[in-house]
C-alpha positions as CSV (number, residue, x, y, z in Angstrom):
1,M,26.2,4.5,-32.1
2,C,29.1,4.4,-29.7
3,A,29.5,1.3,-27.6
4,T,31.7,0.3,-24.7
5,L,34.2,-2.6,-24.7
6,T,31.4,-4.7,-23.3
7,G,29.1,-3.9,-26.2
8,M,26.6,-1.9,-24.2
9,P,25.4,1.2,-26.1
10,A,26.3,4.5,-24.5
11,A,22.7,5.4,-24.1
12,S,22.1,2.3,-22.1
13,I,25.1,3.1,-19.9
14,R,23.7,6.6,-19.2
15,A,20.2,5.2,-18.4
16,K,21.7,2.6,-16.0
17,A,23.8,5.3,-14.3
18,R,20.7,7.6,-14.0
19,A,18.7,4.7,-12.5
20,E,21.4,4.0,-10.0
21,M,21.6,7.6,-9.0
22,I,17.8,7.8,-8.6
23,N,17.9,4.7,-6.4
24,E,20.7,6.2,-4.3
25,I,18.8,9.4,-3.8
26,K,15.7,7.5,-2.8
27,A,17.6,5.3,-0.3
28,I,19.1,8.4,1.4
29,A,15.7,10.1,1.4
30,R,14.2,7.0,3.1
31,R,16.9,7.3,5.8
32,H,15.9,11.0,6.3
33,L,12.3,9.9,6.6
34,A,13.2,7.5,9.3
35,A,15.1,10.1,11.2
36,E,13.1,13.3,10.6
37,G,9.7,12.2,9.3
38,A,8.3,13.6,6.0
39,N,10.1,17.0,6.4
40,L,12.4,16.1,3.5
41,S,14.9,18.5,2.1
42,L,16.5,18.0,-1.4
43,R,19.4,20.1,-0.3
44,A,20.0,17.9,2.7
45,V,19.9,14.8,0.5
46,A,22.3,16.4,-2.0
47,R,24.6,17.3,0.8
48,E,24.8,13.8,2.2
49,M,25.5,12.5,-1.4
50,G,28.3,15.1,-1.8
51,M,26.4,16.8,-4.7
52,V,25.8,20.4,-5.3
53,S,22.1,21.1,-4.6
54,S,21.4,22.1,-8.2
55,A,22.6,18.6,-9.4
56,I,19.8,16.7,-7.6
57,Y,17.1,18.7,-9.4
58,R,18.1,16.9,-12.6
59,Y,16.7,13.8,-11.0
60,F,13.9,15.2,-8.9
61,P,12.8,18.8,-9.9
62,S,11.0,19.3,-6.5
63,R,10.6,17.9,-3.1
64,D,7.1,16.8,-4.0
65,E,8.4,14.7,-6.9
66,L,10.8,12.9,-4.6
67,L,8.0,12.4,-2.1
68,T,5.7,11.0,-4.8
69,A,8.4,8.6,-5.9
70,L,8.9,7.4,-2.3
71,I,5.1,7.1,-1.8
72,V,4.7,5.1,-5.0
73,D,7.5,2.8,-4.0
74,A,6.0,2.3,-0.6
75,Y,2.6,1.5,-1.9
76,H,4.0,-1.0,-4.3
77,A,6.1,-2.6,-1.5
78,V,3.1,-3.0,0.9
79,G,1.0,-4.2,-2.0
80,E,3.6,-6.8,-3.0
81,A,3.7,-7.9,0.7
82,A,-0.1,-8.3,0.7
83,E,-0.1,-10.2,-2.6
84,T,2.6,-12.5,-1.5
85,G,0.8,-13.2,1.8
86,D,-2.4,-14.1,-0.1
87,A,-0.5,-16.3,-2.6
88,Q,1.0,-18.3,0.1
89,V,-2.4,-19.9,0.9
90,T,-2.5,-22.7,-1.6
91,D,-6.2,-23.6,-0.9
92,R,-7.8,-20.6,-2.6
93,T,-11.2,-21.5,-1.2
94,D,-9.9,-20.9,2.3
95,L,-11.0,-17.3,2.4
96,R,-10.4,-16.8,6.1
97,G,-6.9,-18.2,5.8
98,R,-6.2,-15.9,2.9
99,W,-7.6,-12.9,4.8
100,L,-5.4,-13.6,7.8
101,A,-2.3,-14.3,5.8
102,T,-2.7,-11.0,3.8
103,C,-3.4,-8.9,6.9
104,H,-0.4,-10.4,8.8
105,A,1.8,-9.8,5.7
106,V,0.8,-6.1,5.7
107,R,1.5,-5.7,9.4
108,H,4.9,-7.4,9.0
109,W,5.8,-5.0,6.3
110,A,4.6,-2.0,8.3
111,L,6.7,-3.1,11.4
112,A,9.8,-3.5,9.2
113,H,9.2,-0.1,7.4
114,P,7.6,2.2,10.0
115,A,8.8,5.5,8.3
116,E,7.4,4.5,4.9
117,Y,4.2,3.3,6.5
118,A,3.9,6.7,8.3
119,L,4.5,8.5,5.0
120,L,1.5,6.6,3.6
121,F,-0.9,6.5,6.5
122,G,0.4,9.0,9.1
123,S,-0.1,12.8,9.3
124,P,-0.5,14.5,5.9
125,V,2.6,16.3,4.7
126,P,1.9,20.0,4.8
127,G,1.6,21.5,1.3
128,Y,1.7,18.1,-0.5
129,A,-1.1,16.6,-2.6
130,A,-0.5,13.2,-4.1
131,P,-1.0,13.2,-7.9
132,P,-3.3,10.7,-9.7
133,D,-0.4,8.5,-10.7
134,T,-0.2,7.2,-7.2
135,V,-3.6,5.5,-7.5
136,V,-2.5,2.3,-9.2
137,A,0.1,1.6,-6.6
138,A,-2.2,2.6,-3.7
139,A,-4.8,0.2,-4.9
140,R,-2.7,-3.0,-4.8
141,T,-3.4,-3.8,-1.1
142,P,-7.2,-3.1,-1.1
143,V,-7.6,-4.9,-4.4
144,T,-5.9,-7.9,-2.8
145,L,-8.1,-7.8,0.2
146,I,-11.4,-7.2,-1.7
147,R,-10.5,-9.9,-4.2
148,I,-10.9,-12.4,-1.4
149,L,-14.5,-11.4,-1.1
150,V,-15.0,-11.3,-4.8
151,D,-13.7,-14.9,-5.0
152,G,-16.1,-16.0,-2.3
153,F,-19.1,-14.2,-3.9
154,T,-18.3,-15.6,-7.4
155,A,-18.0,-19.2,-5.9
156,G,-21.2,-18.8,-4.0
157,T,-19.6,-19.3,-0.6
158,L,-20.1,-15.7,0.4
159,T,-23.5,-13.9,0.2
160,A,-24.1,-10.2,-0.1
161,P,-25.8,-8.5,2.9
162,D,-29.3,-7.1,2.5
163,P,-29.3,-4.1,0.2
164,D,-31.3,-2.1,2.7
165,E,-28.3,-2.3,5.0
166,L,-26.5,0.3,3.0
167,P,-27.7,4.0,2.9
168,G,-28.4,5.2,-0.6
169,A,-25.8,7.9,-0.4
170,V,-23.1,5.4,0.6
171,R,-24.1,3.1,-2.3
172,A,-23.7,6.1,-4.7
173,D,-20.2,6.6,-3.3
174,L,-19.2,3.0,-3.6
175,T,-20.4,2.4,-7.1
176,P,-17.5,4.3,-8.7
177,V,-15.1,2.8,-6.2
178,R,-16.2,-0.7,-7.3
179,D,-15.8,0.4,-10.9
180,T,-12.3,1.6,-10.2
181,L,-11.3,-1.6,-8.5
182,A,-12.7,-3.5,-11.5
183,S,-10.5,-1.5,-13.8
184,L,-7.5,-2.2,-11.6
185,G,-8.2,-5.8,-10.6
186,D,-10.3,-7.8,-13.0
187,E,-13.8,-7.8,-14.5
188,S,-15.2,-10.0,-11.7
189,F,-15.0,-7.0,-9.4
190,A,-17.7,-5.3,-11.5
191,D,-20.3,-7.9,-10.2
192,L,-19.5,-7.3,-6.5
193,P,-22.6,-5.9,-4.8
194,E,-21.9,-2.5,-3.1
195,T,-23.1,-4.0,0.2
196,L,-20.4,-6.6,0.1
197,L,-17.8,-4.0,-1.0
198,A,-18.8,-1.9,2.0
199,R,-18.1,-4.8,4.3
200,G,-14.8,-5.4,2.6
201,M,-13.8,-1.8,3.1
202,T,-14.7,-2.2,6.8
203,G,-12.2,-5.0,7.0
204,W,-9.6,-3.1,5.1
205,I,-10.0,0.0,7.4
206,H,-9.9,-2.3,10.5
207,C,-6.7,-3.9,9.4
208,F,-4.9,-0.6,8.8
209,G,-6.5,1.0,11.8
210,T,-5.2,-1.7,14.1
211,I,-1.7,-1.4,12.5
212,S,-1.7,2.4,12.9
213,F,-2.7,2.1,16.5
214,E,0.3,-0.1,17.1
215,L,2.8,1.9,15.1
216,F,1.7,5.3,16.3
217,G,1.7,4.4,20.0
218,Q,-2.0,4.1,20.9
219,F,-1.4,0.7,22.4
220,N,1.5,1.7,24.5
221,N,1.0,0.7,28.2
222,V,-2.3,-1.0,27.0
223,I,-1.5,-3.9,24.8
224,E,1.7,-5.9,25.3
225,A,0.9,-9.1,23.4
226,R,0.9,-7.3,20.1
227,D,1.2,-10.3,17.8
228,Q,-1.6,-12.2,19.5
229,H,-3.8,-9.1,19.7
230,F,-3.5,-8.4,16.0
231,D,-4.3,-12.0,15.1
232,H,-7.3,-11.9,17.4
233,Q,-8.6,-8.7,15.8
234,M,-8.2,-10.0,12.3
235,R,-9.9,-13.3,13.2
236,Q,-12.8,-11.3,14.7
237,M,-13.1,-9.3,11.5
238,A,-12.9,-12.4,9.4
239,A,-15.9,-13.7,11.4
240,L,-17.8,-10.5,11.0
241,L,-17.1,-10.7,7.2
242,A,-18.5,-14.3,7.3
243,L,-15.4,-15.6,5.6
244,P,-15.5,-19.4,5.4
């Protein structure tokens, strides 16, 4: 096999060049997202890169494939932020502290990356349907949040609500959700009662709903103390979740 003067195989050089080109395409596409929303055009990206439009299709055969790559990257990024926030709490029994740290980390990421957040949680892109391979990336943040409840339940510091609290139809919906989380998180998720999972989902929805209200303008001329307001909301939710 041919090699360069540095000893790197030619195939490795080509792979490195391709990866760099893909990263450049995605970086430009993210700038277009920030400026124009999800109305991405492969031709416009190619034009900014100085490429003929046909060349970009060697990297992303369609707009939807580029959108999927951006969505997966964004899900991984916000998931990493959530995991990092949780990991910063050294006392793993401090469930409330872990919840707050994780939620604040997600918000900080969202404020720093509003276009990518909007791609994930804003208006659906017309004509686009996310493929199944986005699921693992999308699950990182909820797995991190729900794991806090799992840890509390496993340790005996968090009790499950009365089973009668949950309608049977909702329980039927949540059983496969729990099983999916178990397959993506760890086996301890499989023992989480559906009633406690439902409460955890309430907290997850509340966290992202509060962030979305802030980013999409619903708090304009209403809430000025945004940092304090978010912290208050997440503390209220931690209390509702009975996190010690």
